[in-house]
C-alpha positions as CSV (number, residue, x, y, z in Angstrom):
1,M,60.3,-23.9,-32.4
2,T,62.8,-25.9,-34.6
3,L,65.8,-24.5,-36.4
4,T,67.0,-26.5,-39.3
5,I,70.5,-25.9,-40.8
6,V,71.3,-27.5,-44.0
7,V,75.0,-28.4,-44.2
8,R,77.0,-29.3,-47.2
9,S,80.3,-31.1,-47.1
10,H,82.2,-27.8,-47.5
11,F,80.8,-24.4,-46.6
12,V,82.6,-21.2,-47.1
13,C,81.5,-18.2,-44.9
14,K,84.1,-15.8,-46.2
15,P,86.5,-16.0,-48.8
16,G,89.5,-18.0,-47.5
17,F,87.6,-19.1,-44.3
18,W,86.7,-22.8,-44.1
19,V,84.3,-24.4,-41.6
20,S,84.2,-28.1,-41.0
21,P,81.0,-30.2,-41.0
22,K,81.6,-31.4,-37.5
23,F,81.8,-27.9,-36.1
24,I,78.6,-26.9,-37.8
25,K,76.8,-30.0,-36.3
26,I,77.9,-29.1,-32.8
27,M,76.8,-25.5,-33.2
28,T,73.4,-26.6,-34.6
29,Y,72.8,-28.8,-31.6
30,K,73.7,-26.1,-29.1
31,I,71.4,-23.6,-30.9
32,N,68.4,-25.9,-30.9
33,H,68.9,-26.8,-27.3
34,K,68.9,-23.1,-26.3
35,L,65.8,-22.5,-28.4
36,K,64.0,-25.4,-26.6
37,R,64.8,-23.9,-23.3
38,L,63.7,-20.5,-24.5
39,K,60.3,-22.0,-25.7
40,I,59.8,-23.6,-22.2
41,W,60.5,-20.3,-20.4
42,L,58.2,-18.4,-22.8
43,V,55.3,-20.9,-22.1
44,V,55.9,-20.7,-18.3
45,G,56.0,-16.9,-18.4
46,V,52.8,-16.6,-20.4
47,A,51.1,-19.0,-17.8
48,I,52.4,-17.0,-14.9
49,A,51.1,-13.8,-16.5
50,L,47.6,-15.3,-17.2
51,L,47.4,-16.6,-13.7
52,S,48.4,-13.2,-12.3
53,I,45.7,-11.5,-14.4
54,S,43.1,-14.0,-13.2
55,L,44.0,-13.6,-9.5
56,I,43.9,-9.8,-9.9
57,S,40.5,-10.0,-11.5
58,L,39.2,-12.4,-8.9
59,S,40.5,-10.1,-6.1
60,T,38.8,-7.1,-7.8
61,I,35.4,-9.0,-8.0
62,L,35.6,-10.1,-4.4
63,T,36.6,-6.7,-3.0
64,T,34.0,-4.8,-5.0
65,A,31.2,-7.4,-4.3
66,T,31.4,-7.0,-0.5
67,P,30.0,-3.3,-0.2
68,V,27.1,-4.1,-2.6
69,I,25.9,-7.0,-0.4
70,A,26.3,-4.9,2.7
71,K,24.1,-2.1,1.1
72,A,21.4,-4.4,-0.1
73,T,19.1,-3.9,2.9
74,P,15.4,-4.0,1.8
75,E,13.4,-0.7,2.3
76,K,10.2,-0.7,4.2
77,K,7.3,-1.9,2.1
78,E,4.2,0.3,2.0
79,V,0.9,0.5,0.2
80,R,0.7,3.8,-1.7
81,G,-2.6,3.7,-3.5
82,V,-5.2,5.9,-5.1
83,W,-8.8,5.3,-6.2
84,I,-9.6,6.2,-9.8
85,T,-13.3,6.8,-10.2
86,N,-15.8,8.0,-12.8
87,V,-17.7,10.2,-10.4
88,S,-16.7,13.9,-10.4
89,S,-13.7,12.9,-12.6
90,S,-13.0,12.9,-16.3
91,V,-9.8,10.9,-16.1
92,L,-11.2,7.7,-17.6
93,F,-12.9,9.4,-20.5
94,A,-9.8,10.7,-22.4
95,P,-6.8,8.6,-23.4
96,W,-4.3,11.3,-22.7
97,A,-5.9,11.9,-19.2
98,I,-5.5,8.4,-17.8
99,N,-2.0,8.0,-19.3
100,R,-0.9,11.2,-17.8
101,A,-2.4,10.3,-14.4
102,L,-0.6,6.9,-14.3
103,R,2.7,8.5,-15.4
104,Q,2.5,11.2,-12.6
105,L,1.6,8.6,-10.0
106,S,4.6,6.5,-11.0
107,Q,6.9,9.5,-11.0
108,L,5.8,10.4,-7.5
109,N,6.4,6.8,-6.2
110,F,2.9,5.6,-5.8
111,N,2.7,1.8,-6.3
112,T,-1.1,0.9,-6.6
113,V,-4.1,2.1,-8.4
114,Y,-7.7,1.0,-7.8
115,P,-9.6,1.8,-10.9
116,V,-13.5,1.6,-10.8
117,T,-14.8,-1.5,-12.5
118,W,-18.4,-1.7,-11.3
119,N,-20.5,1.4,-10.7
120,R,-24.2,2.4,-10.9
121,G,-25.2,-0.8,-12.5
122,N,-22.6,-0.7,-15.2
123,T,-19.1,-2.2,-15.9
124,F,-16.2,-0.1,-17.0
125,Y,-14.8,-2.7,-19.2
126,P,-16.4,-4.7,-22.1
127,S,-18.3,-7.4,-20.2
128,D,-20.0,-10.4,-21.7
129,V,-21.6,-11.0,-18.2
130,A,-23.1,-7.6,-18.1
131,K,-24.3,-7.7,-21.7
132,K,-26.2,-10.9,-20.9
133,I,-27.8,-9.5,-17.8
134,T,-28.4,-5.8,-18.6
135,G,-28.2,-5.8,-22.4
136,Q,-25.2,-3.4,-22.5
137,P,-21.6,-4.5,-22.3
138,Q,-20.2,-1.5,-20.5
139,D,-21.0,2.0,-19.2
140,P,-22.6,3.9,-22.2
141,T,-20.9,7.2,-21.4
142,L,-17.5,5.5,-21.3
143,A,-18.3,3.6,-24.5
144,T,-19.3,6.8,-26.3
145,F,-16.2,8.8,-25.3
146,R,-13.7,6.0,-25.8
147,L,-15.5,4.5,-28.8
148,G,-16.1,1.2,-27.2
149,Q,-12.4,0.6,-26.3
150,D,-11.3,-1.5,-23.4
151,V,-10.1,1.2,-21.0
152,L,-9.3,-1.2,-18.2
153,R,-7.0,-3.2,-20.5
154,E,-5.2,0.1,-21.3
155,I,-4.9,0.9,-17.6
156,F,-3.3,-2.5,-17.0
157,K,-0.9,-2.1,-19.9
158,Q,0.2,1.5,-18.9
159,S,0.3,0.8,-15.2
160,H,2.5,-2.2,-15.4
161,R,4.8,-0.4,-17.8
162,Q,5.1,2.3,-15.1
163,G,5.6,-0.2,-12.3
164,L,2.1,0.2,-10.7
165,R,0.0,-2.6,-9.4
166,V,-3.6,-2.6,-10.6
167,I,-6.4,-3.8,-8.3
168,P,-9.9,-3.3,-10.1
169,W,-12.4,-1.9,-7.7
170,F,-16.0,-3.1,-7.6
171,E,-17.2,0.1,-6.0
172,Y,-21.0,-0.2,-6.1
173,G,-21.2,-3.8,-4.8
174,F,-24.9,-4.6,-4.4
175,M,-26.1,-1.1,-4.8
176,A,-27.7,0.0,-8.1
177,P,-29.7,3.0,-9.3
178,I,-33.5,2.4,-9.4
179,N,-33.7,3.4,-13.1
180,S,-30.8,1.3,-14.2
181,L,-31.2,-1.4,-16.8
182,L,-30.1,-4.0,-14.3
183,V,-32.9,-3.1,-11.9
184,K,-35.5,-2.7,-14.6
185,R,-34.7,-6.2,-16.1
186,H,-34.5,-7.9,-12.7
187,P,-36.8,-6.1,-10.2
188,H,-37.1,-9.3,-8.2
189,W,-33.4,-9.1,-7.3
190,V,-34.0,-6.1,-5.1
191,T,-34.4,-6.5,-1.3
192,T,-37.0,-4.5,0.7
193,S,-37.7,-3.2,4.2
194,L,-40.5,-4.5,6.3
195,D,-43.0,-2.1,4.7
196,K,-41.9,-3.5,1.3
197,N,-40.2,-0.2,0.4
198,R,-37.3,-0.9,-2.0
199,N,-35.8,2.6,-1.7
200,F,-33.6,4.1,1.0
201,S,-36.4,6.0,2.7
202,E,-36.0,9.2,4.6
203,G,-37.7,7.6,7.5
204,F,-34.5,5.4,8.1
205,F,-32.5,8.6,8.7
206,E,-34.9,9.3,11.7
207,L,-33.5,6.2,13.4
208,E,-31.5,7.2,16.5
209,L,-28.0,6.4,15.6
210,K,-26.9,6.6,19.2
211,D,-28.7,3.2,19.7
212,L,-26.3,1.7,17.1
213,L,-23.1,3.7,17.2
214,P,-20.9,5.5,19.7
215,E,-22.1,9.1,20.3
216,S,-18.9,10.6,19.0
217,D,-19.6,9.0,15.6
218,E,-23.2,9.9,15.2
219,Q,-23.0,13.1,13.2
220,S,-20.1,12.3,10.8
221,L,-21.5,8.8,10.0
222,L,-25.0,10.1,9.6
223,I,-23.7,12.5,6.9
224,Q,-21.8,9.7,5.2
225,L,-24.9,7.5,5.3
226,Q,-27.1,10.2,3.8
227,Q,-24.6,10.8,1.0
228,S,-24.2,7.1,0.2
229,L,-27.8,6.1,0.5
230,S,-30.0,7.9,-2.0
231,I,-33.7,7.5,-2.8
232,Y,-32.6,7.0,-6.4
233,N,-30.7,3.8,-5.4
234,V,-31.9,0.3,-4.4
235,W,-30.1,-2.7,-3.0
236,L,-29.7,-6.0,-4.8
237,N,-30.3,-8.8,-2.3
238,P,-26.8,-10.2,-1.4
239,I,-28.6,-13.4,-0.1
240,H,-30.5,-14.0,-3.4
241,P,-28.7,-16.9,-5.3
242,Q,-29.2,-15.2,-8.7
243,V,-27.7,-11.9,-7.4
244,Q,-24.8,-13.8,-5.9
245,K,-24.1,-15.6,-9.2
246,F,-24.2,-12.4,-11.2
247,I,-21.7,-10.5,-8.9
248,L,-19.5,-13.6,-8.7
249,D,-19.5,-14.0,-12.5
250,L,-18.6,-10.3,-12.9
251,I,-15.6,-10.5,-10.6
252,L,-14.3,-13.8,-11.9
253,E,-14.6,-12.4,-15.5
254,V,-12.1,-9.7,-14.6
255,V,-9.8,-12.2,-12.8
256,K,-9.7,-14.4,-15.9
257,K,-9.7,-11.7,-18.6
258,Y,-7.0,-9.4,-17.2
259,D,-3.5,-9.6,-15.8
260,V,-4.9,-8.5,-12.4
261,D,-2.7,-8.0,-9.3
262,G,-5.9,-8.3,-7.2
263,I,-9.6,-7.3,-6.9
264,Q,-11.2,-5.0,-4.4
265,I,-14.7,-5.1,-2.8
266,D,-15.9,-2.3,-0.5
267,D,-18.4,-1.2,2.0
268,R,-21.4,-1.9,-0.3
269,F,-20.7,-5.6,-0.1
270,G,-23.3,-5.9,2.6
271,M,-27.0,-5.1,3.3
272,P,-28.5,-2.0,5.0
273,V,-29.7,-3.2,8.3
274,Q,-33.4,-2.2,7.6
275,F,-33.5,-4.5,4.5
276,G,-34.0,-8.3,4.2
277,Y,-37.8,-8.6,4.2
278,D,-38.0,-9.7,0.6
279,P,-39.7,-13.1,-0.2
280,V,-36.4,-14.9,-0.9
281,T,-34.7,-13.8,2.4
282,V,-37.8,-14.4,4.4
283,H,-38.1,-17.9,3.0
284,L,-34.6,-18.8,3.7
285,Y,-34.9,-17.5,7.3
286,K,-38.1,-19.5,7.9
287,E,-36.4,-22.7,6.6
288,E,-33.8,-22.4,9.3
289,H,-36.2,-21.3,12.1
290,Q,-39.0,-23.8,12.0
291,G,-41.2,-21.5,9.9
292,K,-40.8,-18.6,12.2
293,M,-40.9,-15.1,10.6
294,P,-38.0,-12.7,10.9
295,P,-38.3,-10.2,13.8
296,E,-40.0,-6.9,12.8
297,D,-37.2,-5.1,14.7
298,F,-34.4,-5.0,12.1
299,T,-31.9,-4.3,14.9
300,D,-32.7,-7.6,16.6
301,P,-29.3,-9.2,17.4
302,E,-30.0,-12.6,16.1
303,W,-31.7,-11.3,12.9
304,M,-28.7,-9.1,12.3
305,Q,-26.3,-11.9,12.9
306,W,-28.2,-14.3,10.6
307,R,-28.1,-11.9,7.7
308,A,-24.5,-11.1,8.3
309,N,-23.6,-14.8,8.3
310,Q,-25.3,-15.2,4.9
311,I,-23.2,-12.4,3.5
312,T,-20.0,-13.9,5.0
313,A,-20.9,-17.3,3.4
314,F,-21.0,-15.5,0.0
315,I,-17.6,-13.8,0.6
316,E,-16.1,-17.1,1.5
317,R,-17.4,-18.5,-1.8
318,L,-16.0,-15.5,-3.7
319,Y,-12.6,-15.8,-2.1
320,K,-12.2,-19.5,-2.8
321,S,-13.4,-19.0,-6.4
322,I,-10.8,-16.3,-7.0
323,K,-8.0,-18.3,-5.5
324,A,-8.9,-21.4,-7.5
325,I,-8.3,-19.3,-10.7
326,K,-5.3,-17.1,-9.6
327,P,-3.9,-18.2,-6.2
328,N,-1.7,-15.0,-6.0
329,C,-4.6,-12.6,-6.7
330,I,-5.0,-10.2,-3.8
331,V,-8.5,-10.1,-2.4
332,S,-8.7,-6.5,-1.0
333,L,-11.5,-5.0,1.1
334,S,-12.0,-1.3,1.6
335,S,-14.6,-0.6,4.3
336,N,-15.8,1.6,7.1
337,P,-15.0,1.3,10.9
338,Y,-16.4,-1.9,12.2
339,D,-19.3,-0.5,14.3
340,F,-20.6,1.4,11.3
341,A,-19.9,-1.5,8.8
342,Y,-21.7,-4.1,10.9
343,K,-24.5,-2.3,12.6
344,L,-25.6,-0.3,9.6
345,Y,-24.5,-2.6,6.7
346,L,-24.3,-6.1,8.3
347,Q,-20.8,-6.3,7.0
348,D,-18.8,-8.5,9.6
349,W,-15.4,-7.7,8.3
350,Q,-13.8,-8.7,11.6
351,T,-14.9,-12.3,11.0
352,W,-13.9,-12.2,7.4
353,I,-10.3,-11.3,8.4
354,E,-10.3,-14.0,11.2
355,R,-11.4,-16.6,8.8
356,G,-8.7,-15.6,6.2
357,L,-11.2,-14.3,3.6
358,V,-9.4,-11.0,3.0
359,D,-5.7,-10.5,2.0
360,E,-5.6,-6.8,2.4
361,F,-7.7,-4.3,4.2
362,I,-8.1,-0.5,3.7
363,L,-10.1,1.3,6.4
364,Q,-11.9,4.3,5.1
365,V,-11.1,7.1,7.7
366,Y,-12.5,10.1,5.9
367,R,-12.1,12.8,8.5
368,D,-11.0,16.4,8.1
369,D,-9.7,16.8,11.6
370,L,-6.8,15.0,13.1
371,S,-8.2,14.0,16.5
372,S,-11.2,12.1,15.1
373,F,-8.9,10.5,12.5
374,V,-6.5,9.3,15.1
375,E,-9.4,8.0,17.3
376,E,-10.4,5.6,14.5
377,L,-6.8,4.3,14.2
378,E,-6.8,3.4,17.9
379,Q,-9.9,1.3,17.9
380,P,-9.4,-2.2,19.4
381,T,-10.9,-3.9,16.3
382,V,-8.3,-2.1,14.2
383,K,-5.4,-3.0,16.4
384,I,-6.3,-6.7,16.3
385,A,-6.9,-6.8,12.5
386,K,-3.6,-5.0,11.7
387,K,-1.7,-7.8,13.3
388,K,-3.2,-10.4,11.0
389,I,-3.1,-9.0,7.4
390,P,-1.6,-5.8,5.7
391,F,-4.0,-3.1,7.1
392,S,-3.9,0.3,5.4
393,I,-5.8,3.5,5.9
394,G,-7.9,5.3,3.4
395,I,-7.4,9.1,3.5
396,L,-9.7,11.7,2.0
397,T,-7.9,14.2,-0.3
398,G,-11.1,16.0,-1.0
399,T,-14.5,16.0,-2.9
400,L,-16.4,18.7,-4.7
401,K,-18.0,19.7,-1.4
402,T,-15.2,19.0,1.0
403,T,-11.6,20.4,0.5
404,M,-8.5,19.0,2.2
405,T,-5.4,21.1,2.5
406,I,-2.1,19.3,1.8
407,E,-1.1,20.0,5.4
408,K,-4.0,18.0,6.8
409,I,-3.1,15.2,4.4
410,Q,0.5,15.2,5.5
411,Q,-0.5,15.1,9.2
412,Q,-2.8,12.1,8.5
413,V,-0.1,10.2,6.6
414,K,2.3,10.8,9.5
415,A,-0.2,9.5,12.0
416,V,-0.6,6.3,10.0
417,R,3.1,5.8,9.7
418,D,3.7,6.5,13.4
419,R,1.3,3.6,14.2
420,H,3.0,1.2,11.7
421,F,0.1,0.5,9.4
422,A,0.8,-1.1,6.0
423,G,0.3,2.0,4.1
424,V,-2.3,4.5,2.7
425,S,-4.7,5.0,-0.2
426,F,-6.2,8.2,-1.2
427,F,-9.7,9.0,-2.2
428,Y,-9.6,10.1,-5.0
429,W,-7.3,10.8,-8.0
430,E,-9.0,14.1,-9.1
431,T,-8.4,15.7,-5.7
432,L,-4.7,14.6,-5.2
433,W,-3.5,17.7,-7.1
434,S,-5.8,19.7,-9.4
435,Y,-7.4,23.1,-9.6
436,M,-10.2,21.7,-7.5
437,T,-7.8,21.6,-4.5
438,P,-7.1,24.5,-2.0
439,D,-3.4,24.3,-2.7
440,S,-1.8,24.6,-6.2
441,P,-1.2,21.4,-8.1
442,Q,2.5,22.0,-8.1
443,E,2.6,22.6,-4.3
444,R,0.7,19.3,-3.7
445,R,2.9,17.3,-6.1
446,V,6.0,18.6,-4.3
447,A,4.5,17.6,-0.9
448,F,3.7,14.1,-2.1
449,K,7.2,13.7,-3.5
450,K,8.5,14.6,0.0
451,M,6.1,12.1,1.5
452,F,7.2,9.4,-1.0
453,P,10.8,10.3,-1.8
454,T,11.8,6.8,-3.1
455,A,10.0,3.9,-4.7
456,V,9.0,1.0,-2.5
457,S,7.1,-2.3,-3.1
458,R,3.8,-3.3,-1.5
459,P,3.7,-5.6,1.6
460,R,3.5,-9.3,0.7
461,L,0.5,-11.4,1.4
462,G,0.4,-12.4,5.1
463,R,3.1,-9.7,5.6
C-alpha cells in the first residue's frame, strides 16, 4: 500500500493557516512508514489465521478418523445361497417373477444364487453348443414363455445390481431323459449295464444297500436314489470322449459368454455304479488291463476305482480349462455324503478336494430330522474336507411332497453355524417362502431376516 501526497510550494489548509513544504514532507514519510508496518502486520495476521484454521482442520480429521479405523472390523464371511430351478417352480418363466425373487433375496441378505443352466437335456440360456448337438438352442418351454430371450443374462444383470453372486448350476450333469433330442440324436453316447440295459432298471433297487452303505443311511438314501433315478432317464457315458467334449464345451461357453462368479457341478457328474459296460468303456478298460474284460460284479473295488479315476481325470481337465479362461472363476461342487457319492455314483469328491480340483463344496444334507442331519455333519470325511476349502451345507426347505417348517430350518442353520462351516444353501427358491410352505410366507421371511440380520460377503477362495 502506497500513499502519495502531492505538494505544492504553498498549501493553505484553512484560511490564514500556512503549512511549509518541509513539514509536509516529514509527515508524508511518517505516514508511509506506518502504513508499511501496518501492511506487514496484516500479512502476518492473515498467515497466522490461515495456519490456525489448517491446524484445527487437521486436528479434526485426525480425531474423527481414529474411531472409524477402530470400528472397521470385518464381519464373518458366510455363504448364503439358494438354488433356482425349473422343476416345480415358475420363477424362471415370467420376468416379474425372477426380478422379484432376486430383489427379495437381496433384501433378506442372501449373497449367492445358483440358477439352473443345464437340465433334462436342455440349456436354460441360448446356446450355440446345444443347438449344434441337439438342434435346439435352449429349453423349448423357456423359449416359448420368454420369447427366446436370454434369461440367464437377465439373472446376471439383476443379481449383480442387487449385490448377489451368480454361479450357474449344471444340474443334470451326465443324466438325460430317454426321449430327449440329445439322446435320440446320440444314442451311442449312453452307457449301459452288464445286460446292456440303458435305463435305470427296477432291478437295481433290489440291490442290498447295506453292502454299500452304513445301515443308518439305507432307507433315506434308497428313497433319494429312487427319486433321482427314473426309468425315463439314461446316463451319458462320462468316459466317452465325445460326451466329455460336449459337457466341457457347454460349461466353457457359459464361462466365456457371461460375467460368471463361478460354475457349479453336482452329484450327477459321476456314473451309477451298475453302468460302464458300454463298448467305449469296455474297450478303454481292456487297453489298460492286457485285454481283460471288466468284472461282472459292478461293485468290484478295482473296477469301481478305475471308473472313478476316469471321471476324476475329466474333472481335472474341466477345472484347468475353466481356470485358463477365468482364473478367479469359482468351481463349485454340490454333492451327497461321500459313501453315497462314491459307492453309488463313483464320484470320488474326497480326491477332487485333495487334488485342488474344487474351490467350494456344498454337501447336500436333505434330512427332516435334526439328529440324522447332525450325524452327516460329524462324518470324518466332512471334517477333513472343511479344513481345506470353503465347505457349506445344503439344507432342504421343502418339496411338493416334503414340507419343512421354518423351525426345523432354523435348527439346521444353527447346527451348521455351531460347527463353523462356510455357510448354507437352500433347496430350493420356491419353498423358501410361498403358499407351498407350512408357515406363511411373511412368517418365513421374518425368520430368514433374523437368521441373516446383516449383509455379509462370501468366503474367499482358499479361505
